[in-house]
C-alpha positions as CSV (number, residue, x, y, z in Angstrom):
1,M,16.0,-45.0,-84.4
2,V,17.1,-48.2,-82.5
3,D,19.1,-51.0,-84.3
4,S,16.8,-54.0,-84.5
5,N,19.8,-56.4,-84.1
6,N,20.6,-54.8,-80.7
7,L,16.9,-54.3,-79.7
8,E,16.8,-56.9,-76.9
9,S,19.9,-55.7,-75.1
10,R,18.7,-52.1,-75.5
11,I,15.3,-52.9,-74.0
12,V,16.9,-54.6,-71.0
13,E,19.2,-51.5,-70.6
14,I,16.3,-49.1,-70.8
15,Y,14.2,-51.2,-68.3
16,N,17.1,-51.3,-65.8
17,L,17.7,-47.6,-66.1
18,Y,14.1,-46.3,-65.8
19,Y,12.0,-49.0,-64.1
20,L,12.4,-47.7,-60.5
21,D,11.8,-44.0,-61.5
22,V,8.7,-44.9,-63.5
23,Y,7.4,-47.2,-60.7
24,R,7.9,-44.4,-58.1
25,F,6.1,-41.9,-60.2
26,L,3.2,-44.3,-60.8
27,V,3.0,-45.2,-57.0
28,C,2.7,-41.5,-56.3
29,F,0.2,-40.9,-59.0
30,S,-2.0,-44.0,-58.3
31,G,-1.4,-44.3,-54.5
32,N,-1.5,-48.1,-54.9
33,Q,1.5,-50.4,-55.2
34,N,-0.4,-53.1,-57.1
35,D,-1.8,-50.6,-59.6
36,A,1.6,-49.0,-59.9
37,E,3.2,-52.4,-60.7
38,D,0.5,-53.0,-63.4
39,L,0.9,-49.5,-64.8
40,T,4.6,-49.8,-64.9
41,Q,4.3,-53.0,-66.8
42,E,1.9,-51.3,-69.2
43,V,4.4,-48.4,-69.7
44,F,7.2,-50.8,-70.6
45,I,5.0,-52.8,-72.9
46,R,4.2,-49.5,-74.7
47,V,7.9,-48.6,-74.8
48,L,8.7,-52.0,-76.2
49,K,6.0,-51.6,-78.9
50,S,7.2,-48.1,-79.8
51,L,10.9,-48.2,-79.3
52,T,11.7,-48.9,-83.0
53,N,9.8,-45.7,-83.8
54,F,11.6,-43.6,-81.2
55,N,13.4,-40.9,-83.2
56,G,15.4,-39.3,-80.5
57,K,13.6,-35.9,-80.8
58,Y,13.1,-36.0,-77.1
59,N,15.3,-37.3,-74.3
60,L,14.6,-41.0,-73.7
61,K,13.7,-40.4,-70.0
62,T,11.3,-37.7,-71.0
63,W,9.7,-39.9,-73.6
64,I,9.2,-42.8,-71.2
65,F,7.8,-40.5,-68.5
66,S,5.4,-39.1,-71.1
67,I,4.2,-42.6,-71.7
68,A,3.9,-43.1,-68.0
69,K,1.9,-40.0,-67.6
70,H,-0.5,-41.1,-70.3
71,V,-0.9,-44.5,-68.8
72,A,-1.6,-43.0,-65.4
73,V,-4.1,-40.6,-66.8
74,D,-5.8,-43.3,-68.8
75,H,-6.0,-45.4,-65.6
76,Y,-7.4,-42.4,-63.7
77,R,-10.1,-41.9,-66.2
78,K,-11.1,-45.5,-66.3
79,K,-11.3,-46.0,-62.5
80,R,-12.3,-42.5,-61.4
81,F,-10.2,-42.8,-58.3
82,V,-11.9,-42.3,-55.0
83,S,-8.7,-42.1,-53.0
84,L,-5.1,-41.9,-54.4
85,F,-2.7,-42.2,-51.5
86,K,-3.7,-45.0,-49.2
87,D,-2.3,-45.7,-45.7
88,I,-0.6,-49.0,-46.9
89,F,1.9,-46.9,-48.9
90,F,2.8,-44.8,-45.9
91,N,3.1,-47.6,-43.4
92,Q,6.1,-48.9,-45.4
93,L,7.8,-45.5,-45.1
94,S,9.3,-45.6,-41.6
95,S,12.5,-44.2,-40.2
96,N,14.7,-46.2,-37.8
97,E,16.3,-43.0,-36.6
98,K,13.3,-41.3,-35.1
99,K,11.3,-42.0,-31.9
100,P,7.9,-43.6,-32.3
101,D,6.0,-40.3,-31.6
102,E,8.1,-38.6,-34.3
103,V,7.5,-41.4,-36.7
104,F,3.8,-41.1,-36.1
105,E,3.8,-37.3,-36.6
106,V,5.8,-37.6,-39.9
107,T,3.5,-40.5,-41.1
108,E,0.4,-38.5,-40.2
109,L,1.8,-35.4,-42.0
110,K,2.7,-37.4,-45.1
111,R,-0.8,-38.9,-45.1
112,C,-2.3,-35.4,-44.9
113,I,0.0,-34.1,-47.6
114,H,-0.7,-37.0,-50.0
115,E,-4.5,-36.7,-49.3
116,A,-4.2,-33.0,-50.2
117,I,-2.2,-33.8,-53.3
118,A,-4.8,-36.4,-54.2
119,K,-7.5,-33.8,-54.1
120,L,-5.7,-31.5,-56.5
121,K,-6.8,-31.3,-60.1
122,P,-5.0,-33.9,-62.2
123,N,-2.7,-31.5,-64.0
124,Y,-1.7,-29.8,-60.6
125,R,-1.2,-33.3,-59.1
126,A,1.0,-34.4,-62.0
127,V,3.1,-31.2,-61.8
128,M,3.4,-31.5,-58.0
129,I,4.5,-35.1,-58.2
130,L,7.0,-34.5,-60.9
131,R,8.5,-31.2,-59.6
132,G,8.0,-31.6,-55.8
133,I,8.4,-35.3,-55.2
134,S,10.3,-36.7,-58.2
135,E,12.4,-33.5,-58.4
136,C,12.2,-33.3,-62.2
137,S,13.4,-30.1,-63.7
138,I,11.0,-27.6,-65.2
139,K,12.2,-28.6,-68.7
140,E,11.7,-32.3,-68.0
141,T,8.3,-31.7,-66.5
142,S,7.2,-29.6,-69.5
143,D,8.4,-32.3,-71.9
144,I,6.7,-35.1,-69.9
145,L,3.4,-33.2,-69.6
146,Q,3.7,-31.8,-73.1
147,C,3.1,-28.2,-72.2
148,S,5.2,-25.0,-72.0
149,E,7.7,-24.4,-69.2
150,A,5.7,-21.3,-68.2
151,K,2.6,-23.5,-67.7
152,V,4.6,-25.8,-65.5
153,K,5.8,-22.9,-63.4
154,V,2.3,-21.5,-63.1
155,D,0.7,-24.8,-62.3
156,Y,3.3,-25.6,-59.8
157,H,2.9,-22.3,-58.1
158,R,-0.9,-22.7,-58.1
159,A,-0.6,-26.3,-56.8
160,L,1.6,-25.2,-54.0
161,K,-0.8,-22.4,-53.1
162,E,-3.7,-24.8,-53.2
163,L,-1.8,-27.3,-51.0
164,K,-1.0,-24.5,-48.5
165,R,-4.7,-23.6,-48.4
166,K,-5.8,-27.2,-48.0
167,L,-3.2,-28.0,-45.4
168,N,-3.1,-24.6,-43.7
169,I,0.6,-25.0,-42.9
170,D,3.9,-23.6,-44.1
171,I,4.6,-24.8,-47.7
172,E,8.3,-25.2,-47.3
173,G,7.6,-28.0,-44.7
174,V,5.3,-29.7,-47.1
175,L,7.8,-30.7,-49.8
176,T,10.5,-31.6,-47.2
177,N,8.1,-34.0,-45.5
178,A,6.4,-35.3,-48.7
179,K,9.5,-37.3,-49.8
């Protein structure tokens, strides 16, 4: 339970701690920076409304990411996404250390990977983003997705297998290049 006298400073602290992580998760999930900004705002509005009821049963980060996952899935259901990872997102991910042809190859590979992730079933996509891109632990992922750790492991394995099939490339290279 959160002390109502200290609520405003607690909200500012929570926002500063988790905003960027939530935003990154939602960018990966939605594929659109504008949608991610709106969804992030929605997440923190829900956090604000529910913070006084937070009982500490779960880790605060896990609770916030669970809200973020629900917001993202709600958004997905409403809009019936056609394409999740657009080129605009990847054009902003450039490296100053690589030659232009290398940058092009990496950008093209990222685009292919994110298109393949976008075509996964929503539960595979969420597990892939949380485990493979956001590097959440199995425990954190299971808490966020509200499922067992075994289901996270199985879904992650199946998502990797499906990605490998869709991309027809070595899976170890997939996650290294997806970040």
